[in-house]
N, CA, C and O atoms as a Tripos MOL2 file, in Angstrom:
@<TRIPOS>MOLECULE
protein
  308   307    77     0     0
PROTEIN
NO_CHARGES

@<TRIPOS>ATOM
      1 N         105.7660  136.3070   84.9160 N.3       1 MET1
      2 CA        107.2900  134.7880   84.6990 C.3       1 MET1
      3 C         105.8950  133.3810   84.7630 C.2       1 MET1
      4 O         104.8770  133.1990   85.4300 O.2       1 MET1
      5 N         106.6270  132.6440   83.6450 N.am      2 THR2
      6 CA        105.7210  131.2890   83.6070 C.3       2 THR2
      7 C         106.2300  130.3240   83.6670 C.2       2 THR2
      8 O         107.3280  130.3980   83.1150 O.2       2 THR2
      9 N         106.0040  129.2750   84.1060 N.am      3 TYR3
     10 CA        106.7230  128.2910   84.6850 C.3       3 TYR3
     11 C         105.6020  126.9580   83.9980 C.2       3 TYR3
     12 O         104.3730  126.9120   83.9580 O.2       3 TYR3
     13 N         106.9200  125.7310   83.3970 N.am      4 THR4
     14 CA        105.6260  124.8150   82.9360 C.3       4 THR4
     15 C         106.1720  123.7120   84.0040 C.2       4 THR4
     16 O         107.3140  123.9070   84.4200 O.2       4 THR4
     17 N         105.6660  122.8910   84.3520 N.am      5 THR5
     18 CA        106.3120  121.2690   85.1490 C.3       5 THR5
     19 C         106.2060  120.3090   83.6850 C.2       5 THR5
     20 O         105.4800  120.2820   82.6920 O.2       5 THR5
     21 N         107.0380  119.7810   84.0530 N.am      6 TYR6
     22 CA        107.0920  118.4150   83.2290 C.3       6 TYR6
     23 C         106.8890  117.3700   83.8240 C.2       6 TYR6
     24 O         107.6470  117.0070   84.7230 O.2       6 TYR6
     25 N         105.9260  116.7320   83.4860 N.am      7 THR7
     26 CA        105.1840  114.8490   83.9280 C.3       7 THR7
     27 C         105.7470  114.0770   82.9370 C.2       7 THR7
     28 O         106.1790  114.7620   82.0100 O.2       7 THR7
     29 N         105.8810  112.9860   82.8190 N.am      8 PRO8
     30 CA        106.2240  112.2760   82.1390 C.3       8 PRO8
     31 C         105.4390  111.4880   81.9810 C.2       8 PRO8
     32 O         104.7780  111.1880   82.9760 O.2       8 PRO8
     33 N         105.1590  110.8350   80.7730 N.am      9 LYS9
     34 CA        104.3170  109.9280   80.0930 C.3       9 LYS9
     35 C         104.5100  108.6200   80.5490 C.2       9 LYS9
     36 O         105.2450  107.8140   79.9800 O.2       9 LYS9
     37 N         103.7060  108.3330   81.8170 N.am     10 PHE10
     38 CA        103.6980  107.0830   82.4000 C.3      10 PHE10
     39 C         103.2340  105.9350   81.8250 C.2      10 PHE10
     40 O         102.1920  106.1460   81.2040 O.2      10 PHE10
     41 N         103.6060  104.8030   81.7910 N.am     11 THR11
     42 CA        102.9100  103.6910   81.4770 C.3      11 THR11
     43 C         102.6380  102.6680   82.4040 C.2      11 THR11
     44 O         101.8130  101.8380   82.0200 O.2      11 THR11
     45 N         103.2070  102.4840   83.7370 N.am     12 GLY12
     46 CA        102.9550  101.8740   84.7940 C.3      12 GLY12
     47 C         104.0240  100.5610   84.2900 C.2      12 GLY12
     48 O         103.7260   99.4360   84.6900 O.2      12 GLY12
     49 N         105.0300  100.6980   83.5770 N.am     13 ARG13
     50 CA        105.9660   99.6760   83.2190 C.3      13 ARG13
     51 C         106.5350   99.5740   85.0220 C.2      13 ARG13
     52 O         106.7100  100.3910   85.9250 O.2      13 ARG13
     53 N         106.6940   97.8740   84.8370 N.am     14 ASN14
     54 CA        107.9520   98.3930   86.0370 C.3      14 ASN14
     55 C         109.3660   98.2720   85.9140 C.2      14 ASN14
     56 O         110.0710   97.5300   85.2310 O.2      14 ASN14
     57 N         109.5940   99.0990   86.6690 N.am     15 VAL15
     58 CA        111.0070   99.4090   86.1910 C.3      15 VAL15
     59 C         112.5440   98.3400   86.8600 C.2      15 VAL15
     60 O         112.6940   98.3420   88.0820 O.2      15 VAL15
     61 N         113.0350   97.9410   86.4390 N.am     16 PRO16
     62 CA        113.7600   96.8170   87.0300 C.3      16 PRO16
     63 C         114.8840   97.5280   88.0370 C.2      16 PRO16
     64 O         115.2290   98.7090   87.9960 O.2      16 PRO16
     65 N         115.4580   96.3040   89.1290 N.am     17 ILE17
     66 CA        116.0270   96.8610   90.0730 C.3      17 ILE17
     67 C         117.2480   97.0590   89.7220 C.2      17 ILE17
     68 O         118.0040   97.7990   90.3530 O.2      17 ILE17
     69 N         117.6180   96.3320   88.5390 N.am     18 ALA18
     70 CA        119.2900   96.5380   88.1790 C.3      18 ALA18
     71 C         119.0000   98.1880   87.7370 C.2      18 ALA18
     72 O         119.6790   98.9760   88.3950 O.2      18 ALA18
     73 N         118.2710   98.6860   86.9230 N.am     19 GLU19
     74 CA        118.2220   99.5980   86.4010 C.3      19 GLU19
     75 C         118.0390  100.9500   87.7360 C.2      19 GLU19
     76 O         118.7190  101.9700   87.8460 O.2      19 GLU19
     77 N         117.0470  100.5500   88.4860 N.am     20 ILE20
     78 CA        117.0380  101.3920   89.4530 C.3      20 ILE20
     79 C         117.9650  101.6830   89.9280 C.2      20 ILE20
     80 O         118.0970  102.8320   90.3500 O.2      20 ILE20
     81 N         119.0870  100.6320   90.0530 N.am     21 ALA21
     82 CA        120.5050  100.4540   91.2640 C.3      21 ALA21
     83 C         121.7030  101.1030   90.3920 C.2      21 ALA21
     84 O         122.8030  101.4270   90.8400 O.2      21 ALA21
     85 N         121.2810  101.2220   89.1070 N.am     22 LYS22
     86 CA        122.1450  102.1580   87.9660 C.3      22 LYS22
     87 C         121.9690  103.2020   88.1430 C.2      22 LYS22
     88 O         122.9690  103.9020   88.3020 O.2      22 LYS22
     89 N         120.5890  103.8570   88.2090 N.am     23 ALA23
     90 CA        120.4280  105.2930   88.0490 C.3      23 ALA23
     91 C         120.4440  105.8400   89.5230 C.2      23 ALA23
     92 O         120.3990  107.0640   89.6390 O.2      23 ALA23
     93 N         120.5060  105.0290   90.7310 N.am     24 THR24
     94 CA        120.7310  105.8440   91.9270 C.3      24 THR24
     95 C         122.1860  105.6680   92.3660 C.2      24 THR24
     96 O         122.5470  106.6020   93.0810 O.2      24 THR24
     97 N         123.1830  104.6880   92.1330 N.am     25 GLY25
     98 CA        124.2670  104.3750   92.1870 C.3      25 GLY25
     99 C         124.6130  103.3910   93.0290 C.2      25 GLY25
    100 O         125.7350  103.1710   93.4830 O.2      25 GLY25
    101 N         123.4970  102.7360   93.2490 N.am     26 LYS26
    102 CA        123.6180  101.9560   94.3400 C.3      26 LYS26
    103 C         123.8410  100.1460   94.2820 C.2      26 LYS26
    104 O         124.0610   99.8780   93.1000 O.2      26 LYS26
    105 N         123.8520   99.3070   94.8320 N.am     27 ASP27
    106 CA        124.3050   98.0440   94.6790 C.3      27 ASP27
    107 C         122.6030   97.8370   94.5130 C.2      27 ASP27
    108 O         121.8010   98.5120   95.1590 O.2      27 ASP27
    109 N         122.2130   96.7910   93.5400 N.am     28 PRO28
    110 CA        120.8650   96.1870   93.3570 C.3      28 PRO28
    111 C         120.1010   95.3480   94.5820 C.2      28 PRO28
    112 O         118.8900   95.1730   94.7170 O.2      28 PRO28
    113 N         121.1900   94.8870   95.4280 N.am     29 GLN29
    114 CA        121.1460   94.4440   97.0340 C.3      29 GLN29
    115 C         120.6140   95.3440   97.8030 C.2      29 GLN29
    116 O         119.7240   95.1370   98.6270 O.2      29 GLN29
    117 N         121.1250   96.3430   97.5670 N.am     30 TYR30
    118 CA        121.0700   97.4080   98.6150 C.3      30 TYR30
    119 C         118.9950   97.8700   98.3410 C.2      30 TYR30
    120 O         118.1290   97.9920   99.2070 O.2      30 TYR30
    121 N         118.9070   97.9730   97.1720 N.am     31 ILE31
    122 CA        117.8280   98.2370   96.7590 C.3      31 ILE31
    123 C         116.7230   97.1190   97.1040 C.2      31 ILE31
    124 O         115.6270   97.6040   97.3850 O.2      31 ILE31
    125 N         116.7640   96.3790   97.1220 N.am     32 ARG32
    126 CA        116.3980   94.8670   97.2240 C.3      32 ARG32
    127 C         115.5210   94.9050   98.8440 C.2      32 ARG32
    128 O         114.3080   94.9020   99.0520 O.2      32 ARG32
    129 N         116.5430   94.9360   99.7110 N.am     33 ILE33
    130 CA        116.6220   95.0850  101.0570 C.3      33 ILE33
    131 C         115.8850   96.1310  101.5810 C.2      33 ILE33
    132 O         115.2200   95.8580  102.5810 O.2      33 ILE33
    133 N         115.8410   97.1670  101.1890 N.am     34 GLY34
    134 CA        114.8700   98.1170  101.2090 C.3      34 GLY34
    135 C         113.4930   98.2720  101.0910 C.2      34 GLY34
    136 O         112.6440   98.6970  101.8740 O.2      34 GLY34
    137 N         113.4420   97.8410   99.9510 N.am     35 LEU35
    138 CA        111.9200   97.2710   99.2880 C.3      35 LEU35
    139 C         111.5540   96.2050   99.9220 C.2      35 LEU35
    140 O         110.3950   95.8990   99.6420 O.2      35 LEU35
    141 N         112.2310   95.2740  100.9140 N.am     36 GLN36
    142 CA        112.2080   94.4830  101.7440 C.3      36 GLN36
    143 C         111.3650   94.2960  102.7580 C.2      36 GLN36
    144 O         110.4080   93.5660  103.0170 O.2      36 GLN36
    145 N         112.2050   95.4680  103.4540 N.am     37 ARG37
    146 CA        111.8810   95.9680  104.2310 C.3      37 ARG37
    147 C         111.0820   97.4260  105.0700 C.2      37 ARG37
    148 O         111.0510   97.8890  106.2100 O.2      37 ARG37
    149 N         110.4750   97.7760  103.6380 N.am     38 GLY38
    150 CA        109.4480   98.5930  103.6590 C.3      38 GLY38
    151 C         109.9740  100.1340  103.5940 C.2      38 GLY38
    152 O         109.1510  101.0480  103.5410 O.2      38 GLY38
    153 N         111.3610  100.3880  103.5980 N.am     39 ILE39
    154 CA        112.2780  101.4980  103.7800 C.3      39 ILE39
    155 C         111.4960  102.2710  102.5030 C.2      39 ILE39
    156 O         110.7250  103.1780  102.8160 O.2      39 ILE39
    157 N         111.6060  102.0590  101.5720 N.am     40 PHE40
    158 CA        112.0180  102.6090   99.8440 C.3      40 PHE40
    159 C         110.5260  102.4470   99.8030 C.2      40 PHE40
    160 O         109.8920  101.5250  100.3180 O.2      40 PHE40
    161 N         110.0510  103.4530   99.1290 N.am     41 LYS41
    162 CA        108.2360  103.6360   98.6810 C.3      41 LYS41
    163 C         108.1510  103.8860   97.2890 C.2      41 LYS41
    164 O         107.3200  104.4420   96.5710 O.2      41 LYS41
    165 N         109.3370  103.2730   97.0900 N.am     42 PHE42
    166 CA        109.0410  102.9480   94.8910 C.3      42 PHE42
    167 C         108.4800  101.8960   94.7230 C.2      42 PHE42
    168 O         108.2440  101.8390   93.5160 O.2      42 PHE42
    169 N         108.1630  101.1270   95.1480 N.am     43 GLY43
    170 CA        108.0510   99.9390   95.0410 C.3      43 GLY43
    171 C         107.8820   99.0240   96.3090 C.2      43 GLY43
    172 O         108.2310   99.3480   97.4440 O.2      43 GLY43
    173 N         107.2490   97.7360   95.9190 N.am     44 TYR44
    174 CA        106.5290   96.2110   96.6230 C.3      44 TYR44
    175 C         107.6050   95.0220   96.4560 C.2      44 TYR44
    176 O         108.0080   94.5640   95.3870 O.2      44 TYR44
    177 N         107.9870   94.6170   97.7970 N.am     45 ALA45
    178 CA        108.4400   93.2980   97.3620 C.3      45 ALA45
    179 C         107.3140   92.0920   97.8000 C.2      45 ALA45
    180 O         106.9030   92.0730   98.9600 O.2      45 ALA45
    181 N         107.0070   91.4440   97.1590 N.am     46 PHE46
    182 CA        106.2180   90.5490   97.3870 C.3      46 PHE46
    183 C         107.1100   89.1010   97.7320 C.2      46 PHE46
    184 O         108.0080   88.6730   97.0070 O.2      46 PHE46
    185 N         106.7390   88.5920   98.7480 N.am     47 LYS47
    186 CA        107.1030   86.8390   99.1320 C.3      47 LYS47
    187 C         106.8000   85.8660   98.7020 C.2      47 LYS47
    188 O         105.6800   85.5330   99.0890 O.2      47 LYS47
    189 N         107.3270   85.0860   97.9520 N.am     48 ASN48
    190 CA        106.3740   83.6880   97.2420 C.3      48 ASN48
    191 C         106.5230   83.2200   98.7300 C.2      48 ASN48
    192 O         107.2490   83.3370   99.7180 O.2      48 ASN48
    193 N         105.0520   82.4400   98.1390 N.am     49 ASP49
    194 CA        104.7020   81.7390   99.3390 C.3      49 ASP49
    195 C         105.5890   80.3090   99.4930 C.2      49 ASP49
    196 O         105.9460   79.9270   98.3780 O.2      49 ASP49
    197 N         105.9300   79.6350  100.3190 N.am     50 ASN50
    198 CA        107.0790   78.4150  100.8330 C.3      50 ASN50
    199 C         108.2870   78.8840  100.0470 C.2      50 ASN50
    200 O         108.7090   78.0230   99.2750 O.2      50 ASN50
    201 N         108.8890   79.9270  100.0480 N.am     51 SER51
    202 CA        109.7050   80.1990   99.6320 C.3      51 SER51
    203 C         110.6900   81.3050   99.9540 C.2      51 SER51
    204 O         110.1250   82.1100  100.6940 O.2      51 SER51
    205 N         111.8620   81.6450   99.7090 N.am     52 SER52
    206 CA        112.7250   82.8070  100.4060 C.3      52 SER52
    207 C         112.9190   83.6740   99.3830 C.2      52 SER52
    208 O         113.7850   84.5490   99.3650 O.2      52 SER52
    209 N         111.9620   83.4010   98.3530 N.am     53 GLU53
    210 CA        112.3610   84.1750   97.1740 C.3      53 GLU53
    211 C         111.4040   85.7230   97.2520 C.2      53 GLU53
    212 O         110.4010   85.7550   97.9660 O.2      53 GLU53
    213 N         111.7600   86.7370   96.5910 N.am     54 TYR54
    214 CA        111.0840   87.6310   96.2250 C.3      54 TYR54
    215 C         110.4620   88.1400   94.9740 C.2      54 TYR54
    216 O         111.2570   87.8380   94.0840 O.2      54 TYR54
    217 N         109.6780   88.6160   94.5740 N.am     55 ASN55
    218 CA        109.0060   89.1610   93.4410 C.3      55 ASN55
    219 C         108.9950   90.9620   94.0930 C.2      55 ASN55
    220 O         108.4410   91.3350   95.1260 O.2      55 ASN55
    221 N         109.6100   91.6340   93.3290 N.am     56 TYR56
    222 CA        109.2250   93.2260   93.3950 C.3      56 TYR56
    223 C         108.8420   93.8400   91.9470 C.2      56 TYR56
    224 O         109.2900   93.4320   90.8760 O.2      56 TYR56
    225 N         107.9900   94.8240   92.1130 N.am     57 PHE57
    226 CA        107.2550   95.6180   91.3560 C.3      57 PHE57
    227 C         107.6490   96.9050   91.0710 C.2      57 PHE57
    228 O         107.2870   96.9950   89.8980 O.2      57 PHE57
    229 N         108.0680   97.7900   91.3100 N.am     58 CYS58
    230 CA        108.4000   99.4920   90.7620 C.3      58 CYS58
    231 C         107.4510  100.1170   90.0030 C.2      58 CYS58
    232 O         107.7580  100.2100   88.8150 O.2      58 CYS58
    233 N         106.6750  100.4530   90.2340 N.am     59 PRO59
    234 CA        106.0580  101.2890   89.1380 C.3      59 PRO59
    235 C         106.4020  102.3330   88.4810 C.2      59 PRO59
    236 O         106.4640  103.1950   89.3580 O.2      59 PRO59
    237 N         106.6770  102.8330   87.4670 N.am     60 ASP60
    238 CA        107.4750  103.8770   86.9980 C.3      60 ASP60
    239 C         107.0970  105.5020   87.6820 C.2      60 ASP60
    240 O         107.9340  106.3730   87.9210 O.2      60 ASP60
    241 N         105.7120  105.5910   87.8870 N.am     61 LYS61
    242 CA        105.2960  106.8320   88.1920 C.3      61 LYS61
    243 C         105.6280  106.7060   89.9540 C.2      61 LYS61
    244 O         105.9950  107.7950   90.3960 O.2      61 LYS61
    245 N         105.5750  105.7500   90.8650 N.am     62 GLN62
    246 CA        106.1270  105.8800   91.8020 C.3      62 GLN62
    247 C         107.8280  106.0690   91.8550 C.2      62 GLN62
    248 O         108.4620  106.8500   92.5640 O.2      62 GLN62
    249 N         108.1590  105.4380   91.2180 N.am     63 VAL63
    250 CA        109.6860  105.4600   91.2000 C.3      63 VAL63
    251 C         110.0360  107.2050   90.7710 C.2      63 VAL63
    252 O         110.9180  107.8990   91.2770 O.2      63 VAL63
    253 N         109.2080  107.5490   89.8700 N.am     64 TRP64
    254 CA        109.5530  109.1390   89.4680 C.3      64 TRP64
    255 C         109.4540  109.7010   90.6740 C.2      64 TRP64
    256 O         110.4290  110.1340   91.2880 O.2      64 TRP64
    257 N         108.3060  109.7320   91.0800 N.am     65 GLU65
    258 CA        107.8600  110.4970   92.4140 C.3      65 GLU65
    259 C         108.7020  110.6230   93.1760 C.2      65 GLU65
    260 O         108.9160  111.7520   93.6180 O.2      65 GLU65
    261 N         109.5020  109.4930   93.6170 N.am     66 GLU66
    262 CA        110.3530  109.2270   94.8820 C.3      66 GLU66
    263 C         111.5520  109.4440   94.5620 C.2      66 GLU66
    264 O         112.2460  109.6480   95.5590 O.2      66 GLU66
    265 N         112.2670  109.5040   93.3180 N.am     67 ILE67
    266 CA        113.4950  109.2810   93.0530 C.3      67 ILE67
    267 C         114.0900  110.4210   92.0930 C.2      67 ILE67
    268 O         115.2000  110.9320   92.2460 O.2      67 ILE67
    269 N         113.1540  110.7450   91.0570 N.am     68 GLY68
    270 CA        113.1450  111.8400   90.5250 C.3      68 GLY68
    271 C         113.8560  110.9850   89.1100 C.2      68 GLY68
    272 O         114.1920  111.4060   88.0030 O.2      68 GLY68
    273 N         113.8980  109.6330   89.7170 N.am     69 TYR69
    274 CA        114.0910  108.7650   87.6610 C.3      69 TYR69
    275 C         112.9790  108.8120   86.8410 C.2      69 TYR69
    276 O         111.8400  109.0160   87.2580 O.2      69 TYR69
    277 N         113.2900  108.6220   85.6460 N.am     70 PHE70
    278 CA        112.2250  108.6100   84.3700 C.3      70 PHE70
    279 C         113.1490  108.2130   83.4790 C.2      70 PHE70
    280 O         114.2040  108.8430   83.4070 O.2      70 PHE70
    281 N         112.8480  106.8130   82.4360 N.am     71 ARG71
    282 CA        113.2370  106.1620   81.1570 C.3      71 ARG71
    283 C         111.8080  105.9970   80.3160 C.2      71 ARG71
    284 O         110.9910  105.0880   80.4670 O.2      71 ARG71
    285 N         111.7400  106.9150   79.5590 N.am     72 GLU72
    286 CA        110.6840  106.3380   78.5260 C.3      72 GLU72
    287 C         111.1830  105.2970   78.0020 C.2      72 GLU72
    288 O         112.3860  105.1800   77.7700 O.2      72 GLU72
    289 N         109.9280  104.0310   77.6450 N.am     73 VAL73
    290 CA        110.4150  103.0040   77.0370 C.3      73 VAL73
    291 C         109.2850  102.7750   75.7160 C.2      73 VAL73
    292 O         108.0550  102.8220   75.7200 O.2      73 VAL73
    293 N         110.2510  102.5150   74.6200 N.am     74 ALA74
    294 CA        109.0050  102.1800   73.2580 C.3      74 ALA74
    295 C         108.4760  100.7210   73.6900 C.2      74 ALA74
    296 O         109.1500   99.8440   74.2290 O.2      74 ALA74
    297 N         106.8260  100.6490   73.2550 N.am     75 ALA75
    298 CA        105.7880   99.4420   73.5940 C.3      75 ALA75
    299 C         106.7790   98.3390   73.2240 C.2      75 ALA75
    300 O         106.7890   97.2850   73.8600 O.2      75 ALA75
    301 N         107.6960   98.5880   72.1050 N.am     76 ASN76
    302 CA        108.2740   96.9320   71.4670 C.3      76 ASN76
    303 C         109.1460   96.8660   72.4890 C.2      76 ASN76
    304 O         109.6640   95.7670   72.2910 O.2      76 ASN76
    305 N         109.8700   97.5100   73.8690 N.am     77 GLU77
    306 CA        110.8740   97.6720   74.1390 C.3      77 GLU77
    307 C         110.4170   95.8500   75.5790 C.2      77 GLU77
    308 O         111.2950   95.4200   76.3280 O.2      77 GLU77
@<TRIPOS>BOND
     1     1     2 1
     2     2     3 1
     3     3     4 2
     4     3     5 am
     5     5     6 1
     6     6     7 1
     7     7     8 2
     8     7     9 am
     9     9    10 1
    10    10    11 1
    11    11    12 2
    12    11    13 am
    13    13    14 1
    14    14    15 1
    15    15    16 2
    16    15    17 am
    17    17    18 1
    18    18    19 1
    19    19    20 2
    20    19    21 am
    21    21    22 1
    22    22    23 1
    23    23    24 2
    24    23    25 am
    25    25    26 1
    26    26    27 1
    27    27    28 2
    28    27    29 am
    29    29    30 1
    30    30    31 1
    31    31    32 2
    32    31    33 am
    33    33    34 1
    34    34    35 1
    35    35    36 2
    36    35    37 am
    37    37    38 1
    38    38    39 1
    39    39    40 2
    40    39    41 am
    41    41    42 1
    42    42    43 1
    43    43    44 2
    44    43    45 am
    45    45    46 1
    46    46    47 1
    47    47    48 2
    48    47    49 am
    49    49    50 1
    50    50    51 1
    51    51    52 2
    52    51    53 am
    53    53    54 1
    54    54    55 1
    55    55    56 2
    56    55    57 am
    57    57    58 1
    58    58    59 1
    59    59    60 2
    60    59    61 am
    61    61    62 1
    62    62    63 1
    63    63    64 2
    64    63    65 am
    65    65    66 1
    66    66    67 1
    67    67    68 2
    68    67    69 am
    69    69    70 1
    70    70    71 1
    71    71    72 2
    72    71    73 am
    73    73    74 1
    74    74    75 1
    75    75    76 2
    76    75    77 am
    77    77    78 1
    78    78    79 1
    79    79    80 2
    80    79    81 am
    81    81    82 1
    82    82    83 1
    83    83    84 2
    84    83    85 am
    85    85    86 1
    86    86    87 1
    87    87    88 2
    88    87    89 am
    89    89    90 1
    90    90    91 1
    91    91    92 2
    92    91    93 am
    93    93    94 1
    94    94    95 1
    95    95    96 2
    96    95    97 am
    97    97    98 1
    98    98    99 1
    99    99   100 2
   100    99   101 am
   101   101   102 1
   102   102   103 1
   103   103   104 2
   104   103   105 am
   105   105   106 1
   106   106   107 1
   107   107   108 2
   108   107   109 am
   109   109   110 1
   110   110   111 1
   111   111   112 2
   112   111   113 am
   113   113   114 1
   114   114   115 1
   115   115   116 2
   116   115   117 am
   117   117   118 1
   118   118   119 1
   119   119   120 2
   120   119   121 am
   121   121   122 1
   122   122   123 1
   123   123   124 2
   124   123   125 am
   125   125   126 1
   126   126   127 1
   127   127   128 2
   128   127   129 am
   129   129   130 1
   130   130   131 1
   131   131   132 2
   132   131   133 am
   133   133   134 1
   134   134   135 1
   135   135   136 2
   136   135   137 am
   137   137   138 1
   138   138   139 1
   139   139   140 2
   140   139   141 am
   141   141   142 1
   142   142   143 1
   143   143   144 2
   144   143   145 am
   145   145   146 1
   146   146   147 1
   147   147   148 2
   148   147   149 am
   149   149   150 1
   150   150   151 1
   151   151   152 2
   152   151   153 am
   153   153   154 1
   154   154   155 1
   155   155   156 2
   156   155   157 am
   157   157   158 1
   158   158   159 1
   159   159   160 2
   160   159   161 am
   161   161   162 1
   162   162   163 1
   163   163   164 2
   164   163   165 am
   165   165   166 1
   166   166   167 1
   167   167   168 2
   168   167   169 am
   169   169   170 1
   170   170   171 1
   171   171   172 2
   172   171   173 am
   173   173   174 1
   174   174   175 1
   175   175   176 2
   176   175   177 am
   177   177   178 1
   178   178   179 1
   179   179   180 2
   180   179   181 am
   181   181   182 1
   182   182   183 1
   183   183   184 2
   184   183   185 am
   185   185   186 1
   186   186   187 1
   187   187   188 2
   188   187   189 am
   189   189   190 1
   190   190   191 1
   191   191   192 2
   192   191   193 am
   193   193   194 1
   194   194   195 1
   195   195   196 2
   196   195   197 am
   197   197   198 1
   198   198   199 1
   199   199   200 2
   200   199   201 am
   201   201   202 1
   202   202   203 1
   203   203   204 2
   204   203   205 am
   205   205   206 1
   206   206   207 1
   207   207   208 2
   208   207   209 am
   209   209   210 1
   210   210   211 1
   211   211   212 2
   212   211   213 am
   213   213   214 1
   214   214   215 1
   215   215   216 2
   216   215   217 am
   217   217   218 1
   218   218   219 1
   219   219   220 2
   220   219   221 am
   221   221   222 1
   222   222   223 1
   223   223   224 2
   224   223   225 am
   225   225   226 1
   226   226   227 1
   227   227   228 2
   228   227   229 am
   229   229   230 1
   230   230   231 1
   231   231   232 2
   232   231   233 am
   233   233   234 1
   234   234   235 1
   235   235   236 2
   236   235   237 am
   237   237   238 1
   238   238   239 1
   239   239   240 2
   240   239   241 am
   241   241   242 1
   242   242   243 1
   243   243   244 2
   244   243   245 am
   245   245   246 1
   246   246   247 1
   247   247   248 2
   248   247   249 am
   249   249   250 1
   250   250   251 1
   251   251   252 2
   252   251   253 am
   253   253   254 1
   254   254   255 1
   255   255   256 2
   256   255   257 am
   257   257   258 1
   258   258   259 1
   259   259   260 2
   260   259   261 am
   261   261   262 1
   262   262   263 1
   263   263   264 2
   264   263   265 am
   265   265   266 1
   266   266   267 1
   267   267   268 2
   268   267   269 am
   269   269   270 1
   270   270   271 1
   271   271   272 2
   272   271   273 am
   273   273   274 1
   274   274   275 1
   275   275   276 2
   276   275   277 am
   277   277   278 1
   278   278   279 1
   279   279   280 2
   280   279   281 am
   281   281   282 1
   282   282   283 1
   283   283   284 2
   284   283   285 am
   285   285   286 1
   286   286   287 1
   287   287   288 2
   288   287   289 am
   289   289   290 1
   290   290   291 1
   291   291   292 2
   292   291   293 am
   293   293   294 1
   294   294   295 1
   295   295   296 2
   296   295   297 am
   297   297   298 1
   298   298   299 1
   299   299   300 2
   300   299   301 am
   301   301   302 1
   302   302   303 1
   303   303   304 2
   304   303   305 am
   305   305   306 1
   306   306   307 1
   307   307   308 2
@<TRIPOS>SUBSTRUCTURE
     1 MET1         2 RESIDUE 1 A MET
     2 THR2         6 RESIDUE 1 A THR
     3 TYR3        10 RESIDUE 1 A TYR
     4 THR4        14 RESIDUE 1 A THR
     5 THR5        18 RESIDUE 1 A THR
     6 TYR6        22 RESIDUE 1 A TYR
     7 THR7        26 RESIDUE 1 A THR
     8 PRO8        30 RESIDUE 1 A PRO
     9 LYS9        34 RESIDUE 1 A LYS
    10 PHE10       38 RESIDUE 1 A PHE
    11 THR11       42 RESIDUE 1 A THR
    12 GLY12       46 RESIDUE 1 A GLY
    13 ARG13       50 RESIDUE 1 A ARG
    14 ASN14       54 RESIDUE 1 A ASN
    15 VAL15       58 RESIDUE 1 A VAL
    16 PRO16       62 RESIDUE 1 A PRO
    17 ILE17       66 RESIDUE 1 A ILE
    18 ALA18       70 RESIDUE 1 A ALA
    19 GLU19       74 RESIDUE 1 A GLU
    20 ILE20       78 RESIDUE 1 A ILE
    21 ALA21       82 RESIDUE 1 A ALA
    22 LYS22       86 RESIDUE 1 A LYS
    23 ALA23       90 RESIDUE 1 A ALA
    24 THR24       94 RESIDUE 1 A THR
    25 GLY25       98 RESIDUE 1 A GLY
    26 LYS26      102 RESIDUE 1 A LYS
    27 ASP27      106 RESIDUE 1 A ASP
    28 PRO28      110 RESIDUE 1 A PRO
    29 GLN29      114 RESIDUE 1 A GLN
    30 TYR30      118 RESIDUE 1 A TYR
    31 ILE31      122 RESIDUE 1 A ILE
    32 ARG32      126 RESIDUE 1 A ARG
    33 ILE33      130 RESIDUE 1 A ILE
    34 GLY34      134 RESIDUE 1 A GLY
    35 LEU35      138 RESIDUE 1 A LEU
    36 GLN36      142 RESIDUE 1 A GLN
    37 ARG37      146 RESIDUE 1 A ARG
    38 GLY38      150 RESIDUE 1 A GLY
    39 ILE39      154 RESIDUE 1 A ILE
    40 PHE40      158 RESIDUE 1 A PHE
    41 LYS41      162 RESIDUE 1 A LYS
    42 PHE42      166 RESIDUE 1 A PHE
    43 GLY43      170 RESIDUE 1 A GLY
    44 TYR44      174 RESIDUE 1 A TYR
    45 ALA45      178 RESIDUE 1 A ALA
    46 PHE46      182 RESIDUE 1 A PHE
    47 LYS47      186 RESIDUE 1 A LYS
    48 ASN48      190 RESIDUE 1 A ASN
    49 ASP49      194 RESIDUE 1 A ASP
    50 ASN50      198 RESIDUE 1 A ASN
    51 SER51      202 RESIDUE 1 A SER
    52 SER52      206 RESIDUE 1 A SER
    53 GLU53      210 RESIDUE 1 A GLU
    54 TYR54      214 RESIDUE 1 A TYR
    55 ASN55      218 RESIDUE 1 A ASN
    56 TYR56      222 RESIDUE 1 A TYR
    57 PHE57      226 RESIDUE 1 A PHE
    58 CYS58      230 RESIDUE 1 A CYS
    59 PRO59      234 RESIDUE 1 A PRO
    60 ASP60      238 RESIDUE 1 A ASP
    61 LYS61      242 RESIDUE 1 A LYS
    62 GLN62      246 RESIDUE 1 A GLN
    63 VAL63      250 RESIDUE 1 A VAL
    64 TRP64      254 RESIDUE 1 A TRP
    65 GLU65      258 RESIDUE 1 A GLU
    66 GLU66      262 RESIDUE 1 A GLU
    67 ILE67      266 RESIDUE 1 A ILE
    68 GLY68      270 RESIDUE 1 A GLY
    69 TYR69      274 RESIDUE 1 A TYR
    70 PHE70      278 RESIDUE 1 A PHE
    71 ARG71      282 RESIDUE 1 A ARG
    72 GLU72      286 RESIDUE 1 A GLU
    73 VAL73      290 RESIDUE 1 A VAL
    74 ALA74      294 RESIDUE 1 A ALA
    75 ALA75      298 RESIDUE 1 A ALA
    76 ASN76      302 RESIDUE 1 A ASN
    77 GLU77      306 RESIDUE 1 A GLU
């Protein structure tokens, strides 16, 4: 018996927090706090200097590896 594994075509796109939240059935704030505290390993939370705001980067490959979610996006999206 032969098995094939599916590996998505990763582009390095930043998967939005809202998209991850919808895919996991969690609140976006839950995802943000998990990233800020380093609990989730599928992305990064960067705190802006002299601010209480964060920027988030969740590469599509890391999201797929950690939670199994992937959505291919056309280059013009």
